[in-house]
C-alpha positions as CSV (number, residue, x, y, z in Angstrom):
1,M,74.3,29.8,243.3
2,V,71.6,28.7,240.7
3,L,72.1,25.1,239.3
4,K,68.6,24.1,237.6
5,N,69.0,21.0,235.5
6,V,72.9,21.1,235.1
7,I,74.4,17.8,234.0
8,K,77.9,18.1,235.3
9,D,81.2,15.9,235.6
10,D,82.5,15.3,239.3
11,S,85.6,17.1,238.3
12,V,83.7,20.5,237.4
13,K,85.0,23.8,239.6
14,I,82.4,26.2,239.7
15,I,83.0,29.3,241.9
16,D,79.8,30.8,243.6
17,P,78.1,32.9,242.7
18,V,76.4,31.8,239.3
19,N,73.3,31.2,237.1
20,L,73.3,27.5,235.3
21,Y,70.5,26.6,233.3
22,G,70.0,23.4,231.7
23,C,73.6,23.1,230.4
24,K,76.2,20.3,230.3
25,L,80.0,20.7,231.9
26,Q,82.5,17.9,230.9
27,E,85.3,16.9,232.8
28,N,87.6,19.5,234.3
29,V,85.4,22.5,233.0
30,F,86.2,25.7,235.3
31,I,83.2,28.2,235.6
32,G,84.4,31.4,237.6
33,P,82.0,33.7,239.5
34,F,79.0,35.7,237.9
35,V,78.6,33.6,235.1
36,E,75.7,32.9,233.4
37,I,74.8,29.9,231.1
38,Q,71.5,29.3,229.7
39,N,69.9,26.1,228.4
40,N,71.3,24.1,225.8
41,V,74.8,24.6,226.1
42,L,77.7,22.0,225.7
43,V,81.0,23.2,227.8
44,K,83.6,20.2,226.6
45,K,86.2,18.9,228.8
46,N,89.6,21.1,230.3
47,T,87.5,24.5,229.1
48,R,87.8,27.4,231.6
49,I,85.1,30.1,231.8
50,Q,86.1,33.3,233.7
51,S,84.0,35.7,235.4
52,H,81.2,38.0,234.2
53,T,80.9,35.6,231.2
54,F,77.1,35.4,229.6
55,I,76.4,32.4,227.6
56,C,73.0,32.0,226.1
57,S,70.9,29.3,225.0
58,E,72.2,27.3,222.1
59,V,76.1,27.3,222.4
60,T,78.6,24.7,221.9
61,I,82.4,25.5,223.6
62,G,85.1,22.8,222.2
63,K,87.8,21.4,224.8
64,D,90.5,23.1,226.1
65,C,88.8,26.3,225.4
66,F,89.5,29.5,227.3
67,I,86.7,32.0,227.6
68,G,88.0,35.3,228.9
69,H,86.6,37.9,231.4
70,G,83.1,39.8,230.5
71,V,82.7,37.6,226.9
72,V,78.8,37.8,225.6
73,F,77.7,35.5,223.4
74,T,74.4,35.8,221.4
75,N,71.8,33.9,219.6
76,D,69.8,36.2,217.9
77,R,71.0,38.6,214.9
78,F,67.9,41.2,215.5
79,K,66.9,40.5,211.6
80,N,64.8,42.9,210.5
81,G,65.3,45.3,213.5
82,K,63.4,42.6,215.8
83,V,64.4,40.4,218.6
84,K,63.4,37.0,218.2
85,T,61.1,35.7,221.2
86,K,60.4,32.1,220.5
87,P,62.9,29.2,219.5
88,P,64.3,27.7,217.4
89,Y,67.5,30.1,218.5
90,L,70.8,30.4,216.3
91,K,73.3,28.2,217.1
92,T,76.9,28.9,218.0
93,L,79.6,26.6,217.9
94,I,83.0,27.1,218.8
95,G,86.0,24.4,218.0
96,N,88.8,23.2,220.1
97,N,91.8,25.0,221.4
98,V,89.9,28.3,221.0
99,L,90.9,31.3,223.0
100,I,88.6,34.3,223.4
101,G,89.6,37.6,224.7
102,S,88.2,39.4,227.4
103,N,85.0,41.7,226.5
104,S,84.8,40.3,223.2
105,T,81.1,39.7,222.1
106,I,80.2,36.6,219.6
107,L,77.0,36.6,217.5
108,P,75.7,33.0,216.4
109,V,78.6,31.8,214.3
110,Q,80.8,29.0,213.8
111,I,84.7,29.2,214.9
112,C,87.3,26.6,213.8
113,D,89.8,25.1,215.8
114,D,92.9,26.8,217.1
115,V,91.5,29.9,217.0
116,V,92.4,33.3,219.1
117,I,90.3,36.3,219.2
118,G,91.8,39.1,220.7
119,A,90.2,41.0,223.4
120,G,86.9,43.5,222.8
121,S,86.7,41.9,219.4
122,V,83.5,41.3,218.1
123,V,82.8,38.2,216.0
124,T,80.3,38.8,213.6
125,K,81.1,36.0,210.9
126,N,82.0,32.6,210.6
127,I,85.7,31.8,211.2
128,N,86.8,28.7,209.2
129,E,90.7,29.2,209.4
130,P,92.7,28.7,212.6
131,G,94.8,32.0,213.5
132,S,94.2,35.2,215.5
133,Y,91.4,37.6,215.0
134,I,91.1,41.1,216.2
135,G,88.8,44.0,216.0
136,N,85.2,45.0,215.2
137,P,84.3,43.3,213.2
138,A,87.0,40.5,214.0
139,K,89.7,40.3,211.1
140,K,92.4,37.5,210.7
141,I,95.7,39.5,211.5
142,E,98.9,38.0,209.7
143,K,101.8,36.8,212.3
């Protein structure tokens, strides 16, 4: 287990092996095995992050969220076909009560409260309206 400069509540549960660097984990957060969380990440209370998930720097995840297995967050849009090698990186803001299905990819976006992202979806744009979103790119589905 690698924990470097991690600020966490005593109620946080972490399943080894993980790599956590410079992040903050609030009350009752669960981190599954084989998760990497980079610096400047905030995970708010009662959020579950399942195994094999990668959360890059500059991500905030709200309270009461569920992040499925193998979800990948990015902080670069590879503008002009180039990789951004130095900060500042783009930010991702995930609202409260957001459920993200397994194997989804989340680009640097904002997602409002009360959203479900279907498994395998790719979120390329901000989501400003509660509801369910699926596909590549993720689009809202009707009830």
